[in-house]
N, C-alpha and C positions, 0 to 999 in steps of 0.2 A: 243223280247217282248213276255212274256208268256200271253196267252189269255185264261183265264179260262171260264168255262161255268157258265152262270148266268141265273136263271129262274125267269120269271115274269108271275104270274097267271092273267088270264083275265076272269072275271065273269060278265055277264050282262052288258058288255061295260065298266066296271070299273077295273082298274089295281090294283094289290096288291102284294107286295113282300112276298110271302109265308105266308100271314096272315090269310088265310081261309083254314080250313081242307078239303082236298079232300074228305075224307070219309063222310063229311057232305052232299055232293052232290050225294053220292051213286055210283059214277062212277069214274074210273081213268081219268085223264085229257088227252087230245090229246096234245102230245109233238111236238111243231113246232120249227124248227131251223131257225134262221135268223142271218145274220151277221151285221145287223143294230139293234140298241137298240130300243125296243118297250116299251115305258114308258108313264105314264099318262101325263107328261109334253109335250112329243112329240105330243100326241093326241090333246092336247089343241092348239098347234101351227100348226098342219097339215091342209092342204086344206080339203074342205068338202069331196071330193071323197075318200081321204085316211082315214079320220075319219070314214066314212061310212063303208068301207071295214073292218077295225079293230073292230068297234063297233058291226057289224053283226056277226063277228066271236065269239064275246063274248056273244051273245044271243042264241047260239045253246044249245041243250039239254045236251051236254057234256061240262065241263069246258075246258079251253085251258091254256097251259103254254108255253111261249116263252123262248127258250134257245139261248143265244147269243153265236154263234159258228163260227169259221172261215169257209169260204165257201168250202175250199178244203177238209173239213172233212165231208161234208154233205152226200156224196154218201156212204162212209164207215159206218157211223152211221145208215143210212137207211138200208143198207144191213144187219147190225148186229141187227136191230130192236131196237136200242137204242133211236131212235126218230121215230115219226110217219109220220111227214110231214116236208116239207121245203118251204120257200118262194123263188122262182126263176123265171126267165123269160125264161128258157130253159127246158121245160118238157122233151124234147127228150134226155136230158143228164141223165135222171133217168129212165132206162128201167123198164118195168113191174110195172108201177105205174099208178095212176089215177090223173088227174089234174082237178081242178075246172074250169068251163067256165069263171067265174068272174075274172077280172084282176084289178090291181090297178096301176095307172100311176105315175111315178116319173120323174121330170125334174132335171137333174144334171147340175150344173154350177160351174164355178171357183170362189174360195174365196181366198182373200189375206189379209194381214195386212193393216190397215188403213194407208194411206199416201204413199203406195207403188204403183208405176206406172209400171205395167207389160209391157206396150207398149214401154217403153223406155229402157228395159233391153235387152242385147245381148243374154243372156241365161236365161231360166226360168225353175226352178226345181219344178216339180208338183208331189204331192202325190196323188195316186189313188188306190182304192181297187183292189187287185191283180186279181180278177176275171172279172173286167170290161175291155172292149175293149179300145184301145188307140184312142181317138177321134181326129178329126181335130180341132185344136185350132186356132182361128183367130188372131194369133200373128205372127209377122215377126221374132221373136226370135227363137233360137234353143231350142227345148223343150227336157228336160231331165226328164224322167218318173221314179218314185220310187214306187214300188209295196208295198202296206201296207195291214195289216190284218184287220183293223177296222177304222171307222170314228173317234173314240176316239183317236187312235194313230195319225191319220192325224191332228187333232186339236192340239194335244200336240206338234207335230213336227213343225207345222206352228207357234204356239205361241212362241216356243223357237227359231225361226228364222232359223231353219234348212231346211225349204222349203220356196219357194217363193209363192206357191199357192197350193190349194187342190181342189179335185172334190167332191162335195156333194150336198145335197138338202137343201133348205133354212130352213125347219122346224127342221131338225136334227142339223144343224150348230147352229141355235139359241138356241137349247136345252142346249148347253154347257155354255151359259151366258158369252161369251167372247166378250166384246164390241169392242175389237181391231180387230176382224175378220169381214171383210165386203165383200159383193158380188161384184165381178168384173163387170165392166160396159161392159159386153159381153153377147151375146145370150147363151141359153142353149147349152152345148156341147154333152150331151147324153140324150135321152129320152127312158125310158124302161117301160115295163108293167110286173109286177110280178103276178105270179099265186100261188095258194095253191096246192102243189103236195104231194100226200100221198101214202103210201104203199097200195097195192091192196088187202085189206081185206074187209070182209063184214061189220064190224063195221065202218071202215073208209069210205067205199062207202056211207054208210048211213049218216055219218057226212058231207062228201063233198056234197052229194045231198041236205041235209038240208040247208047247207050254201048257195049253189047256189040258191035254192028256195027263201031264205030270201033276196037274191040280185035281185030277179026278173028274173032269168034265170034258165035253167035246162039242163040236159044232160052232165054229166061229161065226160071227154075224157080219154081214155087209152093212156099212154105214152109208146111207143115202143122204143127198142134200135134202134139206127140209125147209119148205117155204115158210113154215111156222116156227122157224128156229128161235130158241130162247134169246131174248134181248140181252140178258146177262148170262155169260158163259160161266156157270158156277162150278168150275173145275180147277184143280190145282195145276 
């Protein structure tokens, strides 16, 4: 599946698909990579903590544009200065960068098609974003994992009956308006906290500091290369 880059501007807490001229704001936008789609509909569905995080990003002095990009390209694009920041739970995976102190929490659960009983199946094929760790799933079935590049791909494959379940968060799954996809009656399988991680430049230091201040915290952190870096980069 080819996964192109899509940009979504965020101004003053409102999302807009390239409908406002950047030059009108007098500054280039901060380009933030995410492999989950950040859209106005998702903000409406998201829990308060997540809405606050994204809304405060949009109230900074510089505009923000989100680009939907596969996670495995984040580091290369950062190194090539093609993006300014990423949303990730592993700052140590991005050496010589700065990370906001503020974090946003996501609970990831299993979702399946309505009428499907995962507990009665001998084998369960589950789609999961390739950069996430393989969680313990409270099922007696043999779990067969499928690495996927995006939640959109996960939803498409589940809807087509090519997967038995997928891992995602409730707000993003609801965003696709597929009433046949329901949350499994199981506890969360993964809980993560995402951070804003940016290239270490003076303008981006100011941006990260301003964002943290708006969230009521201060003191961004430098991310150093880690020889004991996690084998699995469990971030979105």
